[in-house]
N, C-alpha and C positions, 0 to 999 in steps of 0.2 A: 209452554211457549205462548207469549201473549199475541191474540188476532187482532187485527187494526180494526177501526170501526167500519161496518158496512160488510164485514166477511165472517165467517163461518167456517170452524173446523169439522170436516167431514171424513169418510172414508174415501173420499176422491181427493183430498188435499183440502187446502184453505180455499174457499170460492166464496163469491158474494152471496149476500142474502138470498137475493132473489133466484140464485140458481138452486138446482137439485142434483145430489148423486144419484144415478141411475145405473143399473146393470146393462151391459151391452143389448141383451136379448130383451129388454124392455123398450129398448127404442127401435129395434129392427126385427122383422120376423124373416125367417130362413124357407125359400122355397123347399116344398117337399115332392116326391114323384116325379119321375123322369119319363122323358119322352123318346120316341124312336127317331133318331136324325135321318133315318133312311127313308122316311115318308114325308109326304107334303102335308102341311105347309113347312115342316121343320127342315128337311134338307136344303131348303132356298135360304133359310136364315142365316145370319151372320152366327160363327161359332167362335166363342171367345175362349181362350185356354192361356194359362198361365205365362207362355214364352210369348204371348201377344202383347204383354203389359210391361212396361217400362218400371224398372225396379226404384221405387221411392218417389215417384213423380206423380202418378196417377194417369200416365199418359198411355193411350192405346195405340200401339204400334203398327198393327195389321187389322185387316178386315177381310174375311175369306168365309164363304159359306160352307154349311156343313158336307155337302155334297164335294165341292172343290177340296176338302180337306180328307176326303174318304171316310168320313166319321161312320160307325157302325154301332158303337155301344150307346147305353142309355146318357141323356144329357138333360141339365136342368132348364127351364124355362127363366128367363127374366124379362122386365119389362121397361120402358123408358123411366128414368129417374131411379133406378135401382142402383145398387153398389155390387159390383162383383169384385169378391176377394179371393185370393188364392189361398186355401187352408195348408199347402203343403210349403215347405221351407219358409216359414213366415219371416225369417231375418231378410228375406229378400224385399218385403213390404210392397207387395203387388197387390193392387187396388184401384178400381176404376169406376167413376161415376159415367153411366151409359145413357145416352139420349135416344134411345132406340130400342125394340123388344127383340130378342135374340135368344142364342143359348148358349151355355156354358157347359165346360167338363165337369166331371164327378169330382176334381180335385178343387172344385172352388164352390164359394157359397153366394147364392144371389140375395143380397139383403134390402129388404125393402121396409122403408122408413115408416113407423106407425104414426097415427094422427099426431100432428103438434112438433114432429121431427123432420128436420130441413136434411137433406140427402147432401148437401153441400157443406154441411158442418160436420155430419158423422164421417165423411170420407177423409179431413184433414186427421180427425181423431185416430183412425187406422193407420194412417200413414205417419203419425208421431212418434215422438222417441218413446214416450210412456208407454203405450200401446206395444210397440214394437218390442220393448224390452220384456213387457209380461208375456207376449206370445211366444218370445224365443226360451223363455225361462220354463214354460209348460208344456212345450213340443219336445224337449229334450227326451226322446226314449231311442229304443234299438231300431234300427231301420230308417225310414224317412221320416224327419220331423215334420209333424203335424199338429195342428191345432184342432180341437172338437167342439162341439156345441155347447158340453158342459163348461169347457173351459172360457168360451167368448161369454156364456152367461155371468161366469165369475168376476169378470172384468166390470169395473166400476168406474165411471167417468162424470164429469160435470156437465150439466145439461141448462143452459139459460133458456129463459123464454123464448117463443119462436120468431118474435120480430128482432131479437138481439142474436139469434142464430142465422138469420136471413142477412144480417148486417155483416157479419164474421165471415160468413159464405162469400157473399160479394166483394169482401176487402181481399180474400185470398184468391178468389177466381180473377181479380183484377191483375195480381201479380203472375199468377198462371197466363195470362194473356199476352204480359209484359215477356214472360220467358219464352212462350211459343214463337211470339213476334222475333226475338233474339235467335231462337234455334233456326227459324226461316232465313233470316238475314245471314247467318253463319254459314248454312249451307249453300245459298245462292253465292256468297263471297267464294266459298270452296269451290264450285263450279266455275265461276270464273277464273279462279287461278288455274285450276285444271285446265282449261281451255287455252288460256294464256301460256301456260307450261308447253303445251301441245305446239303452238304457233311460233313460240318464241325459240324452243330448244331445236327445233328443225329447220329453221331459216324460213318458213313459211311467212312469217310476218318480221320484217326486219324494223329495228328501232332507226328513229331518224338519225342520219349524219353516217351511217355505216353502209359500206358496199365490200364488194369482192367476194370471191368465191370460197365456200367452205369446203373442207377436207373430212372424210370418215377416217378416224383414226382409232386405232387400239388404245385403251386405257392405259398400257404401258408406256405408250410413246407420251403421254401426257402427264403422267404421274409415277412417282416411285411406290411400289406396293411393298407393305410390311417393312419399311427402312430401318426399324430399330425394334427388333427382336432381343429381349433379355435372355442370356445365354446362363449355364450353369455356373459361370464364374462370378455372377453377380454377387455382390455382398450380401449375406443373410439379413443385416440389420437395415437393407435399403427399404425404405418407407415410401409409400405411395397412396394415391386415391384409386380405388379399382371399380372398373365399369363391366359389369357383367351383361349378356344378353337380355336378363330378366330386369334390368335397369333402364333400358331405353325401350320408349313406345312412340312408334311412328313419328322419330325425329325429334324426340323428346326425352331430356335425361331425366329420370324420375327419381333417381336414387342411386348413391353409390357407397363403399364402404374402404375404410383406413385399412391398408394391409403392410406387412412385413414380408420382405421376399422369402426370408426362410420358411414361413407358416402359411404363405398365400396360397392360393388354389394353382394347382400345374397349370391351369388355364391362363395364368395372369402372365402375359409374355409381352405384348406390342406396347412399347412405350410410345407415348403420344406428344404431339407438339399442336399449338393452336392452330387451326386451318385444316387439319387431318380430318378426312372424310371416312368414318366407321362404316363398313359396308357389312352387314350382317350375312355370313356364310352359312349358317344353321336357320334352317325355316326361313330363307331371304323373302319368299313370298308374304311374309308378315311385315317385312318393309321396316325392321327394327333397326334403320340406318340414323345416324347421327352426325350432324357437322360439328365437330369439336372445337371449342374456343375458349377453353377457360385457363387462366394462367396463375391460379392461387397456389398450386403446389405440383408436384410430380405426379403424372398421371399414367395409367397403365390399363389396358384393357384386354379382354378375353381374346383368345384364338378363336372364338367364335365369330370374331371379325376380322376382317382384313382392313389394316389401314392403310388409306389411299392420300399420299402426301403430293399434292399439286407441284408441278416443277415450275420454278420461279420464271415468271414471264411468259410460260406458255400455256399455262391453264389456271383458272380461276376456282378455288375451292368451292364457293357456292354454286358455280356452273355445274362444276362435276356432281355435286349433292344432288342438284334439282333433278339430273338424269336418271338417279336411282328410284324415282318417283314417277318417271314418265313412262309413256308407253313403249317407246323403242327398247331400252335396257330392259326393264320389266319382262317383256316378250322374249328377249335373250335369254333371260335367267329362267323365265318358265320352260323354255324349249331344253335348257340344261338338267332341270328337275323332271322332266318327262320320263316316266317308265322307271324312276329311280324308286328303290323301297324307303329310303330314307332322304328327306328333302334337305338338302345342302350341296352346297358347291365349294370349290376350294380357291385357294389364291391364284392358282394357273388360270383357273375360269375367269376370275376377276380381270387378270391382265390381258386376256383376250378380249373382253367385252368391246364394242365398237359403239362409237358415237359421232355425231358430226360436231366439227370442232372450226368455230370462226378464229379470229384473230383474238389476242388477249383482250385487248380493249373493249371489244364487243362482247364477250364472255363476261367481263366485268359489269359493263352495262346491264346485261340480261339478268344478271345475279341481282343487281340492286332493284331491279323492278319486281322481281320476283319476293326479295327480302322483304320490300314494303307491303307487298301484299301479305306475307306472313304476319308482319308485326301488326297489320290492321286484324287480321284474324285472332292473333292472340290478344289484342285489346277488347275484342268483342267476347271473346271466350271468358276473360276476366270479369267483364262486366255481368255477363251471364251467370258465372260461378259466385260473383258477388251478391246478386240478387236472389239466388238461391239460397244462399245462406242467410239473407236478410228475412227471407220467407220462412225459413227454419225459426228465427227468432220472432217472427210476428205471430207464429202458430203457437209458440210457447206461451207468449204473453196472452192472445186472445183466447185460447183454449181454455185457459185457467181464469180468466177474468182479471188477470193482474192490469190489464189495457183494457178500458171499456170503450164500446162505440157509439152507446147510445144512453 
């Protein structure tokens, strides 16, 4: 294969002439020796474990001291500027650049860059696709997948001069800052929406132009529950798109499957219409509910849902749907689950759920306000996901030298 001018072929791939291929453990050292987290000053230090790090992002999710976590076994020390990398289940891609001194569990490696190597350059290498695939391939053994020091040493990657490492690290750090800002904004918008739901769905705050008393009604007064259940007489060749519990995640339809009634799962029973609210009756505390609004085909859902169909001009689907994420209905469901060995409710339970009901026009107005908030959140989440994808592309370009910053 012909190599373009200014580049060379190496064991780390085609890289710029000024860069050099190096084994990972020639760029970082691994701390050795453990300390007792029951003694000072160690017990007052932050202890980082694999579950404290977000998968694939380099983000630290929790900071708790060793004594707060009840640590008793030996831990490794790390310093500010080190990278803490989880050696177990490497496919989870858990690594973080720390800005403080602390402890990490024995399931992690504290990696300290040697002279001339920049932490902010090594971290994206460890989080990148190439290293992750390598770590997965060498960690497949019986029991817990794990990567050891020898395997780390055998990994080779491209290392540019220090000033170029710094430029690459700064560029990727800027994207991380943008992502962190989007995460904070999304969290704030979610909190605002939750507060708005609490106020609007209980009548504590009324939208302009609406008056009149609200009534507490059972859901069966406002909607038909499971109005179209497919029976045994359904034609075996009847085809439809099928929604299972696993296909829904907190109000979002993530997947579906094409089914024919004769060979469909026995749970495929409830035929759907646009505007139906799918209420998860199995593990309802996970809130795998859905406001169904698709018209492209015949759709059927699992009996793990109750299909709630709003009565015309009496209740609004969006208003009913919002209540399944609000405190009032959630508390009723939690009460039904208390003491149960299996976290489930049934259609009769769904019928008896109670919620405050204003006139239809006010329900529709409340649903519109909450829908607009959802649309804003969806747009922000799409922007964040696009930014994450762009960062992955940047990493691929910058860490191989295909795109140069200096």
